C-alpha positions as CSV (number, residue, x, y, z in Angstrom):
1,M,107.9,103.5,106.7
2,Q,110.6,101.3,105.1
3,I,109.9,97.8,103.6
4,Q,112.8,95.4,103.8
5,P,113.7,93.4,100.7
6,S,112.0,90.1,100.0
7,E,113.8,87.0,98.6
8,R,114.3,88.4,95.1
9,L,113.1,92.0,95.2
10,Y,113.6,95.3,96.9
11,Y,111.2,98.2,97.3
12,R,111.1,102.0,97.5
13,L,108.1,104.3,97.9
14,M,107.8,106.3,94.7
15,N,107.4,110.0,94.5
16,E,107.0,113.0,92.1
17,H,110.5,112.4,90.7
18,D,109.6,109.0,89.3
19,G,107.8,110.1,86.2
20,D,110.3,108.5,83.8
21,L,109.8,105.1,85.4
22,L,106.0,105.5,85.4
23,F,106.0,106.6,81.8
24,E,108.4,103.7,80.8
25,L,106.0,101.1,82.3
26,D,102.9,102.5,80.7
27,Q,104.3,102.4,77.1
28,D,103.5,98.7,76.5
29,P,99.9,98.2,75.3
30,A,99.8,94.7,76.8
31,V,100.6,96.1,80.2
32,M,97.8,98.7,79.8
33,Q,95.3,96.2,78.3
34,Y,93.1,95.9,81.5
35,I,93.6,99.4,82.6
36,T,93.0,101.6,79.6
37,Y,92.1,98.9,77.0
38,G,95.7,99.1,75.7
39,K,96.1,102.9,75.4
40,T,99.5,104.0,76.5
41,T,100.0,106.9,78.8
42,S,101.5,110.2,77.6
43,R,104.2,112.1,79.5
44,D,101.7,114.9,80.0
45,E,99.2,112.4,81.6
46,I,101.9,111.1,83.9
47,K,102.9,114.7,84.9
48,N,99.5,116.3,85.2
49,T,97.2,113.4,86.2
50,F,99.0,110.3,87.4
51,I,101.7,111.9,89.7
52,P,99.2,114.4,91.4
53,R,96.8,111.4,91.9
54,M,99.6,109.3,93.4
55,L,100.7,112.1,95.7
56,S,97.1,112.6,96.9
57,Y,97.1,109.1,98.6
58,R,100.8,108.8,99.3
59,N,101.5,108.6,103.0
60,P,105.0,107.4,103.9
61,Q,104.2,106.9,107.6
62,K,101.4,104.5,106.8
63,G,103.1,102.9,103.7
64,W,100.4,104.2,101.3
65,G,101.5,104.9,97.7
66,L,103.2,103.2,94.8
67,W,106.1,100.9,95.9
68,Q,108.7,100.6,93.2
69,V,109.7,97.0,92.7
70,N,113.3,96.2,91.6
71,I,115.1,92.9,91.1
72,K,117.9,92.6,93.7
73,Q,120.2,90.7,91.4
74,D,120.6,93.3,88.7
75,D,118.8,96.4,90.2
76,R,116.2,96.4,87.4
77,F,112.9,98.2,87.8
78,I,110.1,95.8,86.9
79,G,106.9,97.5,88.2
80,W,105.1,98.8,91.2
81,I,102.6,97.8,93.9
82,L,99.8,100.2,94.9
83,V,98.8,100.5,98.5
84,R,95.9,102.9,99.5
85,P,92.6,102.8,101.4
86,M,89.9,101.1,99.4
87,H,87.5,103.5,97.6
88,F,90.0,106.3,98.1
89,F,88.6,108.5,95.3
90,N,84.9,108.3,96.3
91,D,82.6,108.8,99.3
92,N,83.1,105.3,100.6
93,R,86.8,105.6,101.5
94,D,87.8,102.9,104.0
95,D,91.1,103.2,105.8
96,Q,90.6,99.8,107.4
97,D,90.4,98.0,104.0
98,I,93.6,98.5,102.1
99,E,93.5,98.2,98.3
100,L,96.5,96.5,96.6
101,G,97.2,96.9,93.0
102,W,100.1,96.1,90.7
103,R,101.5,96.9,87.3
104,F,104.5,95.1,86.0
105,K,106.6,95.0,82.8
106,Q,105.6,92.2,80.5
107,A,109.2,90.7,80.8
108,A,108.4,90.2,84.5
109,W,105.1,88.3,84.0
110,G,104.8,84.7,84.9
111,K,107.8,84.7,87.3
112,G,105.9,85.2,90.6
113,Y,107.3,88.7,91.1
114,A,103.9,90.4,91.5
115,T,102.7,87.9,94.0
116,E,106.0,88.0,96.0
117,A,106.0,91.8,96.1
118,A,102.2,92.2,96.9
119,R,102.4,89.6,99.7
120,H,105.6,91.1,101.2
121,I,104.3,94.7,101.0
122,A,100.9,93.8,102.3
123,D,102.4,91.8,105.2
124,A,104.6,94.8,106.1
125,I,101.6,97.3,105.9
126,V,99.3,95.1,107.9
127,G,102.0,94.4,110.5
128,H,102.5,98.2,110.9
129,D,98.8,99.1,111.4
130,A,96.6,97.0,113.7
131,N,93.5,99.0,112.5
132,I,93.5,97.3,109.1
133,H,90.8,94.6,108.9
134,S,91.1,93.5,105.3
135,I,93.1,93.8,102.0
136,S,91.2,94.1,98.7
137,A,91.9,94.3,95.0
138,I,89.9,94.9,91.9
139,A,90.4,93.8,88.3
140,M,88.5,93.6,85.0
141,E,86.8,90.3,84.9
142,D,88.9,89.1,81.9
143,N,92.2,90.0,83.7
144,H,92.9,86.4,84.7
145,G,96.6,87.2,85.6
146,S,95.6,89.7,88.3
147,I,92.8,87.5,89.5
148,N,95.3,84.7,89.9
149,I,97.5,86.9,92.0
150,M,94.5,87.9,94.2
151,R,93.7,84.2,94.8
152,K,97.4,83.4,95.6
153,L,97.2,86.2,98.2
154,G,94.3,84.5,99.9
155,M,91.6,86.9,98.6
156,Q,88.2,85.6,97.8
157,F,85.7,86.8,95.2
158,I,83.2,89.4,96.7
159,K,81.2,90.8,93.9
160,H,80.9,92.2,90.3
161,D,80.3,95.9,90.5
162,L,80.9,99.3,89.0
163,H,84.1,100.8,90.4
164,K,83.7,104.5,90.6
165,D,86.7,106.7,89.9
166,P,87.2,110.3,88.8
167,L,89.2,109.0,85.8
168,G,86.3,106.9,84.7
169,D,84.0,104.2,86.1
170,M,84.7,100.6,85.2
171,E,82.9,97.2,85.7
172,V,85.2,95.1,87.8
173,V,85.4,92.1,90.1
174,Y,86.2,92.7,93.8
175,Y,88.3,90.3,95.9
176,R,89.0,90.6,99.6
177,K,90.9,88.9,102.4
178,M,89.7,89.4,105.9
179,L,92.5,89.6,108.4
180,E,92.5,87.7,111.7
181,R,93.4,90.1,114.5
């Protein structure tokens, strides 16, 4: 699956050769604040944990994976958008509820890039698969930036709950947008 550029951005599905970009993004403690409480990611963690994890849900035909986001004007990498079935890493996997996530460099914050990219990619994925009934996202309750993006995407608060993940469970808020089909 290919995703066409949006107004200011273009996209490419990331793969096992993108470790340097993933590492670069994860070196800012502010970027990692609501993911690992500010702990940056080592090259070893990128290679041995993060890339194999990404490859486990990457499906180019369905558009699942990490979509690299670049600014069209200067070809600059600014972050990624995650697309995968909700609850992918536990027993409640739901291929009809697509999880969106995002991680962007601090220099890209506050410019609407994450919202533009998430909306554009979600629209492409949903338009490609008529079986998707909702899009969802999670965030730590204090992550007002991400929650703002969720609201701009039309998602509504669902619940506070424990998000179960092999890398560690975390208390989060769940947001969802039901799709009209």
